[in-house]
C-alpha positions as CSV (number, residue, x, y, z in Angstrom):
1,M,-18.0,15.2,19.1
2,N,-19.8,13.7,16.1
3,A,-18.5,11.4,13.4
4,V,-17.4,14.3,11.1
5,A,-15.4,15.9,13.9
6,V,-13.8,12.5,14.8
7,F,-12.5,12.0,11.3
8,D,-11.5,15.6,10.7
9,A,-9.4,15.4,13.9
10,V,-7.7,12.1,13.0
11,F,-6.9,13.2,9.5
12,D,-5.5,16.5,10.7
13,R,-3.2,14.5,13.0
14,A,-2.2,12.1,10.2
15,E,-1.5,15.0,7.8
16,S,0.8,16.6,10.4
17,G,2.7,13.3,10.9
18,V,1.4,12.8,14.4
19,P,0.3,9.2,15.3
20,A,-3.4,9.1,14.6
21,A,-4.4,5.5,15.2
22,F,-7.7,5.1,17.1
23,T,-9.9,2.2,18.3
24,A,-13.7,1.9,18.0
25,R,-15.0,-0.3,20.9
26,H,-18.5,-1.7,20.9
27,S,-20.5,-2.6,24.1
28,S,-20.4,-6.3,23.0
29,G,-16.7,-6.3,23.5
30,G,-15.9,-6.1,19.8
31,E,-13.4,-3.5,18.6
32,L,-11.8,-2.2,15.4
33,R,-8.5,-0.4,15.2
34,F,-8.0,2.2,12.5
35,D,-4.7,3.9,11.4
36,P,-5.4,6.9,9.1
37,T,-1.7,7.3,8.5
38,V,-2.0,4.1,6.4
39,W,-4.8,5.6,4.4
40,C,-2.6,8.6,3.7
41,R,-0.1,6.5,1.8
42,D,0.0,6.3,-2.0
43,A,-0.7,2.6,-1.8
44,T,-1.4,-0.2,0.7
45,A,-0.7,-3.9,0.2
46,G,-3.7,-5.5,-1.4
47,D,-5.0,-2.3,-3.0
48,S,-4.1,-3.5,-6.5
49,T,-6.6,-6.4,-6.3
50,L,-9.4,-3.9,-5.7
51,L,-8.3,-1.5,-8.3
52,A,-8.0,-4.1,-11.0
53,R,-11.7,-4.9,-10.6
54,C,-12.8,-1.3,-11.2
55,T,-12.9,-1.2,-14.9
56,G,-15.5,1.5,-15.3
57,P,-16.8,4.6,-13.5
58,T,-16.2,4.1,-9.8
59,L,-17.6,5.7,-6.6
60,D,-15.3,5.4,-3.7
61,V,-17.5,5.6,-0.6
62,G,-15.6,6.9,2.4
63,C,-12.6,7.8,0.2
64,G,-10.6,9.3,3.1
65,P,-7.4,11.0,1.7
66,G,-8.1,9.6,-1.8
67,R,-5.6,6.8,-2.0
68,L,-7.8,4.6,-4.1
69,T,-9.7,7.4,-6.0
70,G,-6.4,9.0,-6.9
71,A,-4.9,5.7,-8.1
72,L,-7.9,5.1,-10.4
73,I,-7.7,8.6,-11.9
74,A,-3.9,8.2,-12.3
75,A,-4.6,5.0,-14.3
76,G,-7.0,6.9,-16.6
77,R,-10.2,5.5,-15.0
78,P,-13.1,7.8,-14.1
79,A,-13.6,7.9,-10.3
80,L,-15.3,10.0,-7.6
81,G,-14.6,9.9,-3.9
82,I,-17.0,11.0,-1.2
83,D,-16.3,11.4,2.5
84,I,-18.0,13.2,5.4
85,S,-14.6,14.7,6.5
86,A,-13.7,18.1,4.9
87,T,-10.1,17.4,5.9
88,A,-10.1,14.1,4.0
89,V,-11.6,15.7,0.9
90,R,-9.0,18.4,1.0
91,L,-6.2,15.8,1.2
92,A,-7.8,13.7,-1.6
93,R,-8.0,16.7,-3.9
94,G,-4.4,17.6,-3.1
95,R,-3.3,14.3,-4.5
96,G,-5.3,14.8,-7.7
97,A,-8.5,12.9,-6.8
98,V,-11.9,14.1,-7.6
99,A,-13.8,14.2,-4.3
100,L,-16.9,15.7,-2.6
101,Q,-17.7,16.2,1.0
102,R,-20.9,14.1,1.1
103,D,-22.6,11.5,3.2
104,V,-23.4,8.4,1.2
105,F,-27.0,8.6,2.4
106,D,-27.4,12.1,1.0
107,P,-27.9,12.8,-2.8
108,V,-24.9,11.5,-4.7
109,P,-24.1,12.3,-8.3
110,G,-24.6,9.4,-10.7
111,T,-27.1,7.6,-8.5
112,G,-28.2,4.4,-10.3
113,R,-25.4,4.6,-12.9
114,W,-22.2,3.7,-11.2
115,Q,-20.5,0.6,-12.6
116,H,-18.4,0.1,-9.5
117,L,-18.6,1.0,-5.8
118,L,-15.8,0.7,-3.3
119,L,-16.2,0.1,0.4
120,A,-12.6,-0.4,1.4
121,D,-10.7,0.0,4.7
122,G,-13.7,-1.3,6.8
123,N,-16.1,1.2,5.3
124,I,-18.8,-1.5,5.1
125,G,-19.3,-0.3,8.7
126,I,-20.3,3.3,7.8
127,G,-23.5,4.4,9.6
128,G,-23.6,1.5,12.0
129,D,-26.2,-0.4,10.0
130,P,-24.8,-2.6,7.2
131,H,-28.3,-3.5,5.9
132,R,-29.1,0.2,5.3
133,L,-25.7,0.8,3.8
134,L,-25.9,-2.0,1.3
135,R,-29.4,-1.2,0.3
136,R,-28.2,2.4,-0.4
137,C,-25.2,1.0,-2.4
138,R,-27.6,-1.1,-4.4
139,R,-29.5,2.0,-5.4
140,L,-26.3,3.8,-6.4
141,L,-25.2,1.0,-8.7
142,A,-26.2,0.5,-12.3
143,A,-28.2,-2.6,-13.1
144,D,-25.1,-4.5,-14.0
145,G,-22.8,-2.7,-11.4
146,R,-20.4,-4.2,-9.0
147,L,-19.8,-3.5,-5.3
148,H,-16.3,-4.3,-4.0
149,A,-16.1,-4.5,-0.2
150,E,-13.5,-5.1,2.4
151,L,-14.6,-7.3,5.3
152,A,-13.3,-8.5,8.6
153,P,-11.7,-12.0,8.6
154,P,-14.0,-15.0,9.0
155,G,-14.7,-15.8,12.6
156,T,-14.5,-12.2,13.8
157,P,-17.5,-11.4,16.0
158,A,-19.9,-9.2,14.2
159,W,-21.3,-6.0,15.8
160,S,-23.2,-2.9,14.8
161,G,-24.6,0.3,16.3
162,T,-22.7,2.8,18.4
163,A,-19.1,2.3,19.3
164,M,-16.9,4.5,21.4
165,V,-13.8,6.0,19.8
166,Q,-10.6,6.2,21.8
167,A,-8.0,8.3,20.1
168,P,-4.6,9.4,21.4
169,G,-4.9,12.5,23.6
170,G,-8.7,12.6,23.2
171,V,-11.8,11.7,25.1
172,G,-14.2,8.9,24.0
173,S,-16.6,9.9,21.3
174,P,-19.6,7.9,19.9
175,L,-19.4,6.6,16.4
176,S,-22.0,4.8,14.4
177,W,-20.1,1.9,12.9
178,A,-20.2,-1.9,12.3
179,C,-17.9,-4.9,11.9
180,V,-18.9,-7.3,9.2
181,P,-16.9,-10.6,8.9
182,L,-16.8,-12.4,5.6
183,D,-18.9,-15.3,6.9
184,D,-21.8,-13.0,7.7
185,L,-21.9,-11.7,4.2
186,P,-24.2,-14.3,2.5
187,A,-27.1,-13.4,4.9
188,L,-26.4,-9.7,4.6
189,A,-26.3,-9.8,0.8
190,G,-29.5,-11.9,0.6
191,A,-31.4,-9.4,2.7
192,T,-30.3,-6.4,0.6
193,A,-31.0,-7.5,-3.0
194,L,-27.4,-8.4,-3.7
195,R,-25.5,-11.6,-4.5
196,I,-21.9,-12.6,-3.9
197,L,-20.0,-12.9,-7.1
198,D,-16.5,-13.4,-5.8
199,T,-14.4,-13.5,-2.6
200,W,-10.6,-13.3,-2.2
201,T,-7.8,-12.5,0.1
202,A,-4.7,-10.4,-0.4
203,A,-2.0,-9.2,2.0
204,G,-4.0,-10.4,5.0
205,R,-7.1,-8.5,3.8
206,W,-10.5,-10.0,3.0
207,F,-12.7,-8.9,0.1
208,A,-15.9,-9.6,-1.8
209,T,-17.5,-8.5,-5.0
210,L,-21.3,-8.3,-5.0
211,G,-23.8,-7.5,-7.8
212,P,-27.6,-6.9,-7.9
213,A,-29.6,-10.1,-7.3
């Protein structure tokens, strides 16, 4: 089962009201727990602090069911969500979000012109290589653009590469992902032509805003 199938399956479960939480475990012992039913809500505590920073055209990378993309559009701000999961894109469109089934590493509309990029809900782990992902985000941003990312709490062990997904009622599936704690961000930003402009916490979540160096 590849990453697309993993996320299609968990979003199908979440849409049906079936518990869909799953855990990604890395060989280092690190793990991340995801709950797609939370992503399907209209809002999650702490979201408003991210949304308030998106004052111009925004690309929501790994938009899932469109919680953030839909909120931006409802507030009259231009936004596009992209996700590898067809189920997620369908759910996002159903709530009024503009969304495309697209891998962030494939051609994306507006490359080099986005004022804001979102990597929420742990999506800084997409692809299992944070350096590659942030270099890609840098190319997607306008020269004065801003990347708003959600990170793991300081002190969390960092890991990257292939993790094994354990989902309810399913067998383990490999997933390319990463865990990036806030205290690893300075080195990561410096290596990817970005600089940290702000960091903050809200509702037990940790965030940072980065811009081109």
